[in-house]
PDB file of N, CA, C, O and CB in Angstrom:
ATOM      1  N   MET A   1       0.813  -1.191   0.000  1.00  0.00           N
ATOM      2  CA  MET A   1       0.000   0.000   0.000  1.00  0.00           C
ATOM      3  C   MET A   1       0.857   1.254   0.000  1.00  0.00           C
ATOM      4  O   MET A   1       0.498   2.267   0.600  1.00  0.00           O
ATOM      5  CB  MET A   1      -0.925  -0.002   1.189  1.00  0.00           C
ATOM      6  N   ASN A   2       1.952   1.178  -0.655  1.00  0.00           N
ATOM      7  CA  ASN A   2       2.836   2.326  -0.787  1.00  0.00           C
ATOM      8  C   ASN A   2       2.584   2.990  -2.132  1.00  0.00           C
ATOM      9  O   ASN A   2       3.420   2.901  -3.031  1.00  0.00           O
ATOM     10  CB  ASN A   2       4.323   1.907  -0.644  1.00  0.00           C
ATOM     11  N   GLU A   3       1.446   3.652  -2.280  1.00  0.00           N
ATOM     12  CA  GLU A   3       1.132   4.316  -3.541  1.00  0.00           C
ATOM     13  C   GLU A   3       1.831   5.659  -3.587  1.00  0.00           C
ATOM     14  O   GLU A   3       1.963   6.356  -2.581  1.00  0.00           O
ATOM     15  CB  GLU A   3      -0.393   4.490  -3.715  1.00  0.00           C
ATOM     16  N   GLN A   4       2.265   5.993  -4.765  1.00  0.00           N
ATOM     17  CA  GLN A   4       2.885   7.293  -4.958  1.00  0.00           C
ATOM     18  C   GLN A   4       1.780   8.354  -5.027  1.00  0.00           C
ATOM     19  O   GLN A   4       0.734   8.103  -5.626  1.00  0.00           O
ATOM     20  CB  GLN A   4       3.768   7.309  -6.252  1.00  0.00           C
ATOM     21  N   PRO A   5       1.981   9.491  -4.449  1.00  0.00           N
ATOM     22  CA  PRO A   5       0.961  10.544  -4.553  1.00  0.00           C
ATOM     23  C   PRO A   5       0.818  10.999  -6.010  1.00  0.00           C
ATOM     24  O   PRO A   5       1.789  11.031  -6.767  1.00  0.00           O
ATOM     25  CB  PRO A   5       1.325  11.754  -3.640  1.00  0.00           C
ATOM     26  N   MET A   6      -0.391  11.342  -6.371  1.00  0.00           N
ATOM     27  CA  MET A   6      -0.644  11.773  -7.748  1.00  0.00           C
ATOM     28  C   MET A   6       0.005  13.135  -7.983  1.00  0.00           C
ATOM     29  O   MET A   6      -0.003  14.013  -7.120  1.00  0.00           O
ATOM     30  CB  MET A   6      -2.173  11.837  -8.039  1.00  0.00           C
ATOM     31  N   THR A   7       0.553  13.271  -9.152  1.00  0.00           N
ATOM     32  CA  THR A   7       1.148  14.555  -9.500  1.00  0.00           C
ATOM     33  C   THR A   7       0.039  15.492  -9.979  1.00  0.00           C
ATOM     34  O   THR A   7      -1.085  15.070 -10.253  1.00  0.00           O
ATOM     35  CB  THR A   7       2.254  14.387 -10.595  1.00  0.00           C
ATOM     36  N   LEU A   8       0.380  16.739 -10.069  1.00  0.00           N
ATOM     37  CA  LEU A   8      -0.583  17.741 -10.529  1.00  0.00           C
ATOM     38  C   LEU A   8      -1.021  17.442 -11.960  1.00  0.00           C
ATOM     39  O   LEU A   8      -2.185  17.643 -12.306  1.00  0.00           O
ATOM     40  CB  LEU A   8       0.021  19.157 -10.441  1.00  0.00           C
ATOM     41  N   ARG A   9      -0.105  16.966 -12.786  1.00  0.00           N
ATOM     42  CA  ARG A   9      -0.420  16.641 -14.178  1.00  0.00           C
ATOM     43  C   ARG A   9      -1.417  15.482 -14.245  1.00  0.00           C
ATOM     44  O   ARG A   9      -2.372  15.535 -15.021  1.00  0.00           O
ATOM     45  CB  ARG A   9       0.868  16.286 -14.956  1.00  0.00           C
ATOM     46  N   GLU A  10      -1.207  14.438 -13.442  1.00  0.00           N
ATOM     47  CA  GLU A  10      -2.132  13.297 -13.430  1.00  0.00           C
ATOM     48  C   GLU A  10      -3.505  13.722 -12.933  1.00  0.00           C
ATOM     49  O   GLU A  10      -4.532  13.292 -13.459  1.00  0.00           O
ATOM     50  CB  GLU A  10      -1.582  12.161 -12.550  1.00  0.00           C
ATOM     51  N   THR A  11      -3.507  14.576 -11.907  1.00  0.00           N
ATOM     52  CA  THR A  11      -4.787  15.053 -11.382  1.00  0.00           C
ATOM     53  C   THR A  11      -5.529  15.866 -12.443  1.00  0.00           C
ATOM     54  O   THR A  11      -6.731  15.680 -12.634  1.00  0.00           O
ATOM     55  CB  THR A  11      -4.570  15.903 -10.109  1.00  0.00           C
ATOM     56  N   ALA A  12      -4.837  16.750 -13.120  1.00  0.00           N
ATOM     57  CA  ALA A  12      -5.461  17.578 -14.150  1.00  0.00           C
ATOM     58  C   ALA A  12      -5.960  16.714 -15.306  1.00  0.00           C
ATOM     59  O   ALA A  12      -7.045  16.945 -15.840  1.00  0.00           O
ATOM     60  CB  ALA A  12      -4.468  18.637 -14.664  1.00  0.00           C
ATOM     61  N   LYS A  13      -5.158  15.714 -15.690  1.00  0.00           N
ATOM     62  CA  LYS A  13      -5.561  14.829 -16.787  1.00  0.00           C
ATOM     63  C   LYS A  13      -6.822  14.054 -16.398  1.00  0.00           C
ATOM     64  O   LYS A  13      -7.746  13.929 -17.201  1.00  0.00           O
ATOM     65  CB  LYS A  13      -4.412  13.848 -17.153  1.00  0.00           C
ATOM     66  N   GLY A  14      -6.861  13.536 -15.168  1.00  0.00           N
ATOM     67  CA  GLY A  14      -8.045  12.805 -14.697  1.00  0.00           C
ATOM     68  C   GLY A  14      -9.274  13.695 -14.666  1.00  0.00           C
ATOM     69  O   GLY A  14     -10.368  13.267 -15.034  1.00  0.00           O
ATOM     70  N   MET A  15      -9.093  14.937 -14.225  1.00  0.00           N
ATOM     71  CA  MET A  15     -10.225  15.865 -14.184  1.00  0.00           C
ATOM     72  C   MET A  15     -10.698  16.205 -15.586  1.00  0.00           C
ATOM     73  O   MET A  15     -11.901  16.314 -15.824  1.00  0.00           O
ATOM     74  CB  MET A  15      -9.846  17.144 -13.435  1.00  0.00           C
ATOM     75  N   ALA A  16      -9.768  16.372 -16.516  1.00  0.00           N
ATOM     76  CA  ALA A  16     -10.138  16.699 -17.893  1.00  0.00           C
ATOM     77  C   ALA A  16     -10.901  15.545 -18.535  1.00  0.00           C
ATOM     78  O   ALA A  16     -11.869  15.767 -19.263  1.00  0.00           O
ATOM     79  CB  ALA A  16      -8.886  17.034 -18.722  1.00  0.00           C
ATOM     80  N   VAL A  17     -10.469  14.317 -18.268  1.00  0.00           N
ATOM     81  CA  VAL A  17     -11.160  13.150 -18.828  1.00  0.00           C
ATOM     82  C   VAL A  17     -12.577  13.071 -18.268  1.00  0.00           C
ATOM     83  O   VAL A  17     -13.531  12.856 -19.016  1.00  0.00           O
ATOM     84  CB  VAL A  17     -10.380  11.842 -18.518  1.00  0.00           C
ATOM     85  N   ARG A  18     -12.714  13.244 -16.966  1.00  0.00           N
ATOM     86  CA  ARG A  18     -14.045  13.193 -16.346  1.00  0.00           C
ATOM     87  C   ARG A  18     -14.940  14.307 -16.878  1.00  0.00           C
ATOM     88  O   ARG A  18     -16.116  14.084 -17.166  1.00  0.00           O
ATOM     89  CB  ARG A  18     -13.930  13.297 -14.816  1.00  0.00           C
ATOM     90  N   ALA A  19     -14.376  15.506 -17.006  1.00  0.00           N
ATOM     91  CA  ALA A  19     -15.159  16.634 -17.525  1.00  0.00           C
ATOM     92  C   ALA A  19     -15.599  16.368 -18.964  1.00  0.00           C
ATOM     93  O   ALA A  19     -16.723  16.698 -19.342  1.00  0.00           O
ATOM     94  CB  ALA A  19     -14.340  17.942 -17.452  1.00  0.00           C
ATOM     95  N   GLY A  20     -14.716  15.773 -19.765  1.00  0.00           N
ATOM     96  CA  GLY A  20     -15.064  15.448 -21.146  1.00  0.00           C
ATOM     97  C   GLY A  20     -16.186  14.424 -21.217  1.00  0.00           C
ATOM     98  O   GLY A  20     -17.122  14.563 -22.005  1.00  0.00           O
ATOM     99  N   ILE A  21     -16.080  13.402 -20.393  1.00  0.00           N
ATOM    100  CA  ILE A  21     -17.124  12.363 -20.371  1.00  0.00           C
ATOM    101  C   ILE A  21     -18.456  12.959 -19.932  1.00  0.00           C
ATOM    102  O   ILE A  21     -19.495  12.682 -20.532  1.00  0.00           O
ATOM    103  CB  ILE A  21     -16.724  11.201 -19.427  1.00  0.00           C
ATOM    104  N   LEU A  22     -18.423  13.775 -18.884  1.00  0.00           N
ATOM    105  CA  LEU A  22     -19.664  14.399 -18.415  1.00  0.00           C
ATOM    106  C   LEU A  22     -20.235  15.367 -19.452  1.00  0.00           C
ATOM    107  O   LEU A  22     -21.450  15.458 -19.624  1.00  0.00           O
ATOM    108  CB  LEU A  22     -19.417  15.135 -17.094  1.00  0.00           C
ATOM    109  N   GLY A  23     -19.353  16.084 -20.137  1.00  0.00           N
ATOM    110  CA  GLY A  23     -19.820  17.014 -21.167  1.00  0.00           C
ATOM    111  C   GLY A  23     -20.508  16.302 -22.310  1.00  0.00           C
ATOM    112  O   GLY A  23     -21.596  16.698 -22.730  1.00  0.00           O
ATOM    113  N   VAL A  24     -19.879  15.248 -22.818  1.00  0.00           N
ATOM    114  CA  VAL A  24     -20.471  14.489 -23.929  1.00  0.00           C
ATOM    115  C   VAL A  24     -21.767  13.814 -23.478  1.00  0.00           C
ATOM    116  O   VAL A  24     -22.761  13.814 -24.204  1.00  0.00           O
ATOM    117  CB  VAL A  24     -19.469  13.428 -24.465  1.00  0.00           C
ATOM    118  N   GLY A  25     -21.748  13.243 -22.283  1.00  0.00           N
ATOM    119  CA  GLY A  25     -22.967  12.610 -21.756  1.00  0.00           C
ATOM    120  C   GLY A  25     -24.088  13.622 -21.577  1.00  0.00           C
ATOM    121  O   GLY A  25     -25.245  13.336 -21.886  1.00  0.00           O
ATOM    122  N   GLY A  26     -23.746  14.798 -21.079  1.00  0.00           N
ATOM    123  CA  GLY A  26     -24.753  15.845 -20.894  1.00  0.00           C
ATOM    124  C   GLY A  26     -25.355  16.297 -22.203  1.00  0.00           C
ATOM    125  O   GLY A  26     -26.563  16.513 -22.301  1.00  0.00           O
ATOM    126  N   ILE A  27     -24.508  16.441 -23.215  1.00  0.00           N
ATOM    127  CA  ILE A  27     -25.018  16.845 -24.533  1.00  0.00           C
ATOM    128  C   ILE A  27     -25.940  15.766 -25.100  1.00  0.00           C
ATOM    129  O   ILE A  27     -26.994  16.076 -25.655  1.00  0.00           O
ATOM    130  CB  ILE A  27     -23.848  17.119 -25.512  1.00  0.00           C
ATOM    131  N   ALA A  28     -25.543  14.502 -24.959  1.00  0.00           N
ATOM    132  CA  ALA A  28     -26.369  13.403 -25.485  1.00  0.00           C
ATOM    133  C   ALA A  28     -27.710  13.343 -24.774  1.00  0.00           C
ATOM    134  O   ALA A  28     -28.749  13.212 -25.422  1.00  0.00           O
ATOM    135  CB  ALA A  28     -25.639  12.057 -25.337  1.00  0.00           C
ATOM    136  N   ILE A  29     -27.702  13.438 -23.452  1.00  0.00           N
ATOM    137  CA  ILE A  29     -28.958  13.358 -22.685  1.00  0.00           C
ATOM    138  C   ILE A  29     -29.824  14.583 -22.971  1.00  0.00           C
ATOM    139  O   ILE A  29     -31.041  14.461 -23.109  1.00  0.00           O
ATOM    140  CB  ILE A  29     -28.669  13.248 -21.156  1.00  0.00           C
ATOM    141  N   SER A  30     -29.207  15.764 -23.062  1.00  0.00           N
ATOM    142  CA  SER A  30     -29.970  16.977 -23.377  1.00  0.00           C
ATOM    143  C   SER A  30     -30.605  16.856 -24.756  1.00  0.00           C
ATOM    144  O   SER A  30     -31.760  17.238 -24.944  1.00  0.00           O
ATOM    145  CB  SER A  30     -29.065  18.228 -23.313  1.00  0.00           C
ATOM    146  N   GLY A  31     -29.864  16.332 -25.713  1.00  0.00           N
ATOM    147  CA  GLY A  31     -30.408  16.143 -27.054  1.00  0.00           C
ATOM    148  C   GLY A  31     -31.596  15.200 -27.045  1.00  0.00           C
ATOM    149  O   GLY A  31     -32.584  15.432 -27.742  1.00  0.00           O
ATOM    150  N   LEU A  32     -31.504  14.143 -26.264  1.00  0.00           N
ATOM    151  CA  LEU A  32     -32.617  13.193 -26.166  1.00  0.00           C
ATOM    152  C   LEU A  32     -33.844  13.846 -25.546  1.00  0.00           C
ATOM    153  O   LEU A  32     -34.961  13.660 -26.026  1.00  0.00           O
ATOM    154  CB  LEU A  32     -32.206  11.967 -25.343  1.00  0.00           C
ATOM    155  N   VAL A  33     -33.637  14.609 -24.483  1.00  0.00           N
ATOM    156  CA  VAL A  33     -34.757  15.279 -23.812  1.00  0.00           C
ATOM    157  C   VAL A  33     -35.408  16.294 -24.751  1.00  0.00           C
ATOM    158  O   VAL A  33     -36.634  16.369 -24.832  1.00  0.00           O
ATOM    159  CB  VAL A  33     -34.278  15.979 -22.515  1.00  0.00           C
ATOM    160  N   VAL A  34     -34.597  17.067 -25.455  1.00  0.00           N
ATOM    161  CA  VAL A  34     -35.139  18.059 -26.396  1.00  0.00           C
ATOM    162  C   VAL A  34     -35.896  17.367 -27.518  1.00  0.00           C
ATOM    163  O   VAL A  34     -36.951  17.840 -27.939  1.00  0.00           O
ATOM    164  CB  VAL A  34     -34.010  18.937 -26.980  1.00  0.00           C
ATOM    165  N   SER A  35     -35.371  16.259 -28.001  1.00  0.00           N
ATOM    166  CA  SER A  35     -36.039  15.525 -29.078  1.00  0.00           C
ATOM    167  C   SER A  35     -37.415  15.032 -28.632  1.00  0.00           C
ATOM    168  O   SER A  35     -38.396  15.172 -29.363  1.00  0.00           O
ATOM    169  CB  SER A  35     -35.175  14.337 -29.533  1.00  0.00           C
ATOM    170  N   VAL A  36     -37.484  14.463 -27.446  1.00  0.00           N
ATOM    171  CA  VAL A  36     -38.770  13.964 -26.929  1.00  0.00           C
ATOM    172  C   VAL A  36     -39.727  15.126 -26.705  1.00  0.00           C
ATOM    173  O   VAL A  36     -40.916  15.024 -27.009  1.00  0.00           O
ATOM    174  CB  VAL A  36     -38.569  13.173 -25.608  1.00  0.00           C
ATOM    175  N   ALA A  37     -39.208  16.241 -26.170  1.00  0.00           N
ATOM    176  CA  ALA A  37     -40.065  17.403 -25.922  1.00  0.00           C
ATOM    177  C   ALA A  37     -40.609  17.974 -27.229  1.00  0.00           C
ATOM    178  O   ALA A  37     -41.766  18.387 -27.296  1.00  0.00           O
ATOM    179  CB  ALA A  37     -39.291  18.485 -25.159  1.00  0.00           C
ATOM    180  N   MET A  38     -39.771  17.996 -28.266  1.00  0.00           N
ATOM    181  CA  MET A  38     -40.228  18.521 -29.556  1.00  0.00           C
ATOM    182  C   MET A  38     -41.279  17.610 -30.185  1.00  0.00           C
ATOM    183  O   MET A  38     -42.232  18.087 -30.801  1.00  0.00           O
ATOM    184  CB  MET A  38     -39.042  18.691 -30.513  1.00  0.00           C
ATOM    185  N   LYS A  39     -41.103  16.299 -30.029  1.00  0.00           N
ATOM    186  CA  LYS A  39     -42.112  15.372 -30.554  1.00  0.00           C
ATOM    187  C   LYS A  39     -43.444  15.567 -29.829  1.00  0.00           C
ATOM    188  O   LYS A  39     -44.506  15.568 -30.452  1.00  0.00           O
ATOM    189  CB  LYS A  39     -41.633  13.905 -30.410  1.00  0.00           C
ATOM    190  N   ALA A  40     -43.376  15.731 -28.508  1.00  0.00           N
ATOM    191  CA  ALA A  40     -44.603  15.945 -27.731  1.00  0.00           C
ATOM    192  C   ALA A  40     -45.266  17.254 -28.134  1.00  0.00           C
ATOM    193  O   ALA A  40     -46.485  17.313 -28.295  1.00  0.00           O
ATOM    194  CB  ALA A  40     -44.298  15.946 -26.218  1.00  0.00           C
ATOM    195  N   ALA A  41     -44.468  18.304 -28.296  1.00  0.00           N
ATOM    196  CA  ALA A  41     -45.021  19.600 -28.696  1.00  0.00           C
ATOM    197  C   ALA A  41     -45.641  19.517 -30.088  1.00  0.00           C
ATOM    198  O   ALA A  41     -46.688  20.113 -30.344  1.00  0.00           O
ATOM    199  CB  ALA A  41     -43.930  20.685 -28.665  1.00  0.00           C
ATOM    200  N   SER A  42     -44.994  18.781 -30.979  1.00  0.00           N
ATOM    201  CA  SER A  42     -45.526  18.622 -32.324  1.00  0.00           C
ATOM    202  C   SER A  42     -46.878  17.907 -32.283  1.00  0.00           C
ATOM    203  O   SER A  42     -47.820  18.302 -32.969  1.00  0.00           O
ATOM    204  CB  SER A  42     -44.532  17.846 -33.207  1.00  0.00           C
ATOM    205  N   GLY A  43     -46.957  16.870 -31.487  1.00  0.00           N
ATOM    206  CA  GLY A  43     -48.220  16.143 -31.359  1.00  0.00           C
ATOM    207  C   GLY A  43     -49.315  17.014 -30.775  1.00  0.00           C
ATOM    208  O   GLY A  43     -50.452  16.984 -31.244  1.00  0.00           O
ATOM    209  N   LEU A  44     -48.976  17.800 -29.744  1.00  0.00           N
ATOM    210  CA  LEU A  44     -49.969  18.690 -29.152  1.00  0.00           C
ATOM    211  C   LEU A  44     -50.415  19.765 -30.137  1.00  0.00           C
ATOM    212  O   LEU A  44     -51.599  20.095 -30.215  1.00  0.00           O
ATOM    213  CB  LEU A  44     -49.410  19.339 -27.893  1.00  0.00           C
ATOM    214  N   LEU A  45     -49.468  20.300 -30.879  1.00  0.00           N
ATOM    215  CA  LEU A  45     -49.806  21.329 -31.859  1.00  0.00           C
ATOM    216  C   LEU A  45     -50.734  20.759 -32.925  1.00  0.00           C
ATOM    217  O   LEU A  45     -51.703  21.408 -33.319  1.00  0.00           O
ATOM    218  CB  LEU A  45     -48.531  21.901 -32.508  1.00  0.00           C
ATOM    219  N   ARG A  46     -50.444  19.563 -33.387  1.00  0.00           N
ATOM    220  CA  ARG A  46     -51.320  18.932 -34.383  1.00  0.00           C
ATOM    221  C   ARG A  46     -52.716  18.708 -33.821  1.00  0.00           C
ATOM    222  O   ARG A  46     -53.712  18.909 -34.515  1.00  0.00           O
ATOM    223  CB  ARG A  46     -50.726  17.597 -34.854  1.00  0.00           C
ATOM    224  N   ALA A  47     -52.783  18.290 -32.553  1.00  0.00           N
ATOM    225  CA  ALA A  47     -54.086  18.067 -31.927  1.00  0.00           C
ATOM    226  C   ALA A  47     -54.862  19.380 -31.824  1.00  0.00           C
ATOM    227  O   ALA A  47     -56.061  19.414 -32.103  1.00  0.00           O
ATOM    228  CB  ALA A  47     -53.913  17.434 -30.529  1.00  0.00           C
ATOM    229  N   PHE A  48     -54.188  20.459 -31.426  1.00  0.00           N
ATOM    230  CA  PHE A  48     -54.868  21.748 -31.305  1.00  0.00           C
ATOM    231  C   PHE A  48     -55.316  22.274 -32.665  1.00  0.00           C
ATOM    232  O   PHE A  48     -56.412  22.822 -32.785  1.00  0.00           O
ATOM    233  CB  PHE A  48     -53.952  22.766 -30.630  1.00  0.00           C
ATOM    234  N   VAL A  49     -54.488  22.115 -33.676  1.00  0.00           N
ATOM    235  CA  VAL A  49     -54.877  22.563 -35.022  1.00  0.00           C
ATOM    236  C   VAL A  49     -56.059  21.745 -35.520  1.00  0.00           C
ATOM    237  O   VAL A  49     -56.990  22.296 -36.108  1.00  0.00           O
ATOM    238  CB  VAL A  49     -53.687  22.446 -36.011  1.00  0.00           C
ATOM    239  N   GLY A  50     -56.033  20.445 -35.292  1.00  0.00           N
ATOM    240  CA  GLY A  50     -57.155  19.598 -35.694  1.00  0.00           C
ATOM    241  C   GLY A  50     -58.437  19.978 -34.977  1.00  0.00           C
ATOM    242  O   GLY A  50     -59.503  20.029 -35.590  1.00  0.00           O
ATOM    243  N   LEU A  51     -58.340  20.244 -33.680  1.00  0.00           N
ATOM    244  CA  LEU A  51     -59.514  20.654 -32.912  1.00  0.00           C
ATOM    245  C   LEU A  51     -60.044  21.997 -33.410  1.00  0.00           C
ATOM    246  O   LEU A  51     -61.254  22.184 -33.536  1.00  0.00           O
ATOM    247  CB  LEU A  51     -59.175  20.739 -31.414  1.00  0.00           C
ATOM    248  N   PHE A  52     -59.132  22.931 -33.691  1.00  0.00           N
ATOM    249  CA  PHE A  52     -59.539  24.238 -34.207  1.00  0.00           C
ATOM    250  C   PHE A  52     -60.269  24.095 -35.543  1.00  0.00           C
ATOM    251  O   PHE A  52     -61.317  24.705 -35.752  1.00  0.00           O
ATOM    252  CB  PHE A  52     -58.315  25.157 -34.368  1.00  0.00           C
ATOM    253  N   LEU A  53     -59.710  23.285 -36.443  1.00  0.00           N
ATOM    254  CA  LEU A  53     -60.354  23.088 -37.748  1.00  0.00           C
ATOM    255  C   LEU A  53     -61.709  22.406 -37.600  1.00  0.00           C
ATOM    256  O   LEU A  53     -62.651  22.712 -38.331  1.00  0.00           O
ATOM    257  CB  LEU A  53     -59.451  22.259 -38.668  1.00  0.00           C
ATOM    258  N   LEU A  54     -61.799  21.487 -36.658  1.00  0.00           N
ATOM    259  CA  LEU A  54     -63.071  20.821 -36.398  1.00  0.00           C
ATOM    260  C   LEU A  54     -64.110  21.818 -35.901  1.00  0.00           C
ATOM    261  O   LEU A  54     -65.262  21.786 -36.333  1.00  0.00           O
ATOM    262  CB  LEU A  54     -62.888  19.691 -35.377  1.00  0.00           C
ATOM    263  N   LEU A  55     -63.706  22.703 -34.995  1.00  0.00           N
ATOM    264  CA  LEU A  55     -64.634  23.712 -34.480  1.00  0.00           C
ATOM    265  C   LEU A  55     -65.062  24.692 -35.569  1.00  0.00           C
ATOM    266  O   LEU A  55     -66.236  25.053 -35.656  1.00  0.00           O
ATOM    267  CB  LEU A  55     -63.995  24.473 -33.319  1.00  0.00           C
ATOM    268  N   VAL A  56     -64.116  25.121 -36.396  1.00  0.00           N
ATOM    269  CA  VAL A  56     -64.450  26.045 -37.489  1.00  0.00           C
ATOM    270  C   VAL A  56     -65.408  25.379 -38.466  1.00  0.00           C
ATOM    271  O   VAL A  56     -66.382  25.994 -38.899  1.00  0.00           O
ATOM    272  CB  VAL A  56     -63.171  26.510 -38.228  1.00  0.00           C
ATOM    273  N   THR A  57     -65.139  24.132 -38.812  1.00  0.00           N
ATOM    274  CA  THR A  57     -66.012  23.406 -39.739  1.00  0.00           C
ATOM    275  C   THR A  57     -67.407  23.220 -39.141  1.00  0.00           C
ATOM    276  O   THR A  57     -68.416  23.376 -39.829  1.00  0.00           O
ATOM    277  CB  THR A  57     -65.401  22.037 -40.094  1.00  0.00           C
ATOM    278  N   GLY A  58     -67.447  22.884 -37.849  1.00  0.00           N
ATOM    279  CA  GLY A  58     -68.756  22.732 -37.192  1.00  0.00           C
ATOM    280  C   GLY A  58     -69.526  24.036 -37.166  1.00  0.00           C
ATOM    281  O   GLY A  58     -70.737  24.047 -37.387  1.00  0.00           O
ATOM    282  N   GLY A  59     -68.835  25.138 -36.898  1.00  0.00           N
ATOM    283  CA  GLY A  59     -69.501  26.440 -36.902  1.00  0.00           C
ATOM    284  C   GLY A  59     -70.006  26.816 -38.277  1.00  0.00           C
ATOM    285  O   GLY A  59     -71.107  27.351 -38.411  1.00  0.00           O
ATOM    286  N   LEU A  60     -69.207  26.538 -39.309  1.00  0.00           N
ATOM    287  CA  LEU A  60     -69.620  26.834 -40.675  1.00  0.00           C
ATOM    288  C   LEU A  60     -70.834  25.989 -41.072  1.00  0.00           C
ATOM    289  O   LEU A  60     -71.750  26.481 -41.731  1.00  0.00           O
ATOM    290  CB  LEU A  60     -68.456  26.588 -41.650  1.00  0.00           C
ATOM    291  N   MET A  61     -70.836  24.740 -40.675  1.00  0.00           N
ATOM    292  CA  MET A  61     -71.971  23.861 -40.992  1.00  0.00           C
ATOM    293  C   MET A  61     -73.234  24.346 -40.282  1.00  0.00           C
ATOM    294  O   MET A  61     -74.318  24.321 -40.863  1.00  0.00           O
ATOM    295  CB  MET A  61     -71.659  22.397 -40.588  1.00  0.00           C
ATOM    296  N   THR A  62     -73.102  24.782 -39.040  1.00  0.00           N
ATOM    297  CA  THR A  62     -74.253  25.297 -38.296  1.00  0.00           C
ATOM    298  C   THR A  62     -74.791  26.556 -38.968  1.00  0.00           C
ATOM    299  O   THR A  62     -76.002  26.725 -39.116  1.00  0.00           O
ATOM    300  CB  THR A  62     -73.869  25.592 -36.828  1.00  0.00           C
ATOM    301  N   TYR A  63     -73.876  27.435 -39.371  1.00  0.00           N
ATOM    302  CA  TYR A  63     -74.284  28.668 -40.049  1.00  0.00           C
ATOM    303  C   TYR A  63     -75.051  28.355 -41.337  1.00  0.00           C
ATOM    304  O   TYR A  63     -76.107  28.932 -41.598  1.00  0.00           O
ATOM    305  CB  TYR A  63     -73.050  29.541 -40.363  1.00  0.00           C
ATOM    306  N   GLU A  64     -74.511  27.446 -42.126  1.00  0.00           N
ATOM    307  CA  GLU A  64     -75.164  27.085 -43.388  1.00  0.00           C
ATOM    308  C   GLU A  64     -76.517  26.421 -43.144  1.00  0.00           C
ATOM    309  O   GLU A  64     -77.475  26.679 -43.873  1.00  0.00           O
ATOM    310  CB  GLU A  64     -74.264  26.151 -44.203  1.00  0.00           C
ATOM    311  N   ALA A  65     -76.602  25.567 -42.122  1.00  0.00           N
ATOM    312  CA  ALA A  65     -77.869  24.893 -41.825  1.00  0.00           C
ATOM    313  C   ALA A  65     -78.928  25.914 -41.405  1.00  0.00           C
ATOM    314  O   ALA A  65     -80.080  25.817 -41.828  1.00  0.00           O
ATOM    315  CB  ALA A  65     -77.674  23.831 -40.714  1.00  0.00           C
ATOM    316  N   ARG A  66     -78.553  26.879 -40.588  1.00  0.00           N
ATOM    317  CA  ARG A  66     -79.520  27.899 -40.162  1.00  0.00           C
ATOM    318  C   ARG A  66     -79.937  28.787 -41.328  1.00  0.00           C
ATOM    319  O   ARG A  66     -81.094  29.198 -41.422  1.00  0.00           O
ATOM    320  CB  ARG A  66     -78.931  28.758 -39.036  1.00  0.00           C
ATOM    321  N   LYS A  67     -78.986  29.082 -42.219  1.00  0.00           N
ATOM    322  CA  LYS A  67     -79.310  29.884 -43.403  1.00  0.00           C
ATOM    323  C   LYS A  67     -80.325  29.144 -44.266  1.00  0.00           C
ATOM    324  O   LYS A  67     -81.265  29.744 -44.787  1.00  0.00           O
ATOM    325  CB  LYS A  67     -78.032  30.203 -44.223  1.00  0.00           C
ATOM    326  N   MET A  68     -80.125  27.840 -44.412  1.00  0.00           N
ATOM    327  CA  MET A  68     -81.086  27.047 -45.212  1.00  0.00           C
ATOM    328  C   MET A  68     -82.443  26.989 -44.517  1.00  0.00           C
ATOM    329  O   MET A  68     -83.481  27.034 -45.177  1.00  0.00           O
ATOM    330  CB  MET A  68     -80.550  25.606 -45.448  1.00  0.00           C
ATOM    331  N   GLN A  69     -82.439  26.889 -43.185  1.00  0.00           N
ATOM    332  CA  GLN A  69     -83.725  26.870 -42.448  1.00  0.00           C
ATOM    333  C   GLN A  69     -84.486  28.178 -42.674  1.00  0.00           C
ATOM    334  O   GLN A  69     -85.697  28.174 -42.892  1.00  0.00           O
ATOM    335  CB  GLN A  69     -83.485  26.647 -40.919  1.00  0.00           C
ATOM    336  N   ARG A  70     -83.751  29.302 -42.618  1.00  0.00           N
ATOM    337  CA  ARG A  70     -84.401  30.599 -42.834  1.00  0.00           C
ATOM    338  C   ARG A  70     -84.972  30.693 -44.253  1.00  0.00           C
ATOM    339  O   ARG A  70     -86.076  31.203 -44.448  1.00  0.00           O
ATOM    340  CB  ARG A  70     -83.400  31.749 -42.585  1.00  0.00           C
ATOM    341  N   LYS A  71     -84.224  30.206 -45.232  1.00  0.00           N
ATOM    342  CA  LYS A  71     -84.701  30.243 -46.622  1.00  0.00           C
ATOM    343  C   LYS A  71     -85.974  29.400 -46.773  1.00  0.00           C
ATOM    344  O   LYS A  71     -86.935  29.812 -47.422  1.00  0.00           O
ATOM    345  CB  LYS A  71     -83.597  29.731 -47.593  1.00  0.00           C
ATOM    346  N   LEU A  72     -85.956  28.232 -46.170  1.00  0.00           N
ATOM    347  CA  LEU A  72     -87.121  27.355 -46.256  1.00  0.00           C
ATOM    348  C   LEU A  72     -88.311  27.962 -45.545  1.00  0.00           C
ATOM    349  O   LEU A  72     -89.439  27.850 -46.025  1.00  0.00           O
ATOM    350  CB  LEU A  72     -86.806  25.987 -45.670  1.00  0.00           C
ATOM    351  N   ALA A  73     -88.078  28.617 -44.386  1.00  0.00           N
ATOM    352  CA  ALA A  73     -89.157  29.217 -43.636  1.00  0.00           C
ATOM    353  C   ALA A  73     -89.751  30.406 -44.412  1.00  0.00           C
ATOM    354  O   ALA A  73     -90.962  30.626 -44.361  1.00  0.00           O
ATOM    355  CB  ALA A  73     -88.659  29.662 -42.251  1.00  0.00           C
ATOM    356  N   GLU A  74     -88.925  31.163 -45.119  1.00  0.00           N
ATOM    357  CA  GLU A  74     -89.392  32.298 -45.905  1.00  0.00           C
ATOM    358  C   GLU A  74     -90.184  31.850 -47.125  1.00  0.00           C
ATOM    359  O   GLU A  74     -91.119  32.528 -47.551  1.00  0.00           O
ATOM    360  CB  GLU A  74     -88.216  33.154 -46.337  1.00  0.00           C
ATOM    361  N   SER A  75     -89.806  30.709 -47.684  1.00  0.00           N
ATOM    362  CA  SER A  75     -90.473  30.259 -48.901  1.00  0.00           C
ATOM    363  C   SER A  75     -91.843  29.652 -48.609  1.00  0.00           C
ATOM    364  O   SER A  75     -92.655  29.504 -49.522  1.00  0.00           O
ATOM    365  CB  SER A  75     -89.603  29.246 -49.627  1.00  0.00           C
ATOM    366  N   LEU A  76     -92.110  29.302 -47.368  1.00  0.00           N
ATOM    367  CA  LEU A  76     -93.422  28.709 -47.042  1.00  0.00           C
ATOM    368  C   LEU A  76     -94.453  29.732 -46.829  1.00  0.00           C
ATOM    369  O   LEU A  76     -95.605  29.399 -46.549  1.00  0.00           O
ATOM    370  CB  LEU A  76     -93.342  27.851 -45.834  1.00  0.00           C
TER     371      LEU A  76
END
């Protein structure tokens, strides 16, 4: 158990390696999280656009149906 004390160069090299590994890992995990978040946002946006178009179409159909009812009521 007579280990030699680490030199400043070895300590700095070990810290640089650890920092590099953590940096690359952090970038990879951040990229994964952003990718999942963007997919979720895309899905939500599509759902909201679909709901909006459905509401607009329903409103237009109601308007047209009432217009036809008024025309029929006037013609009688």
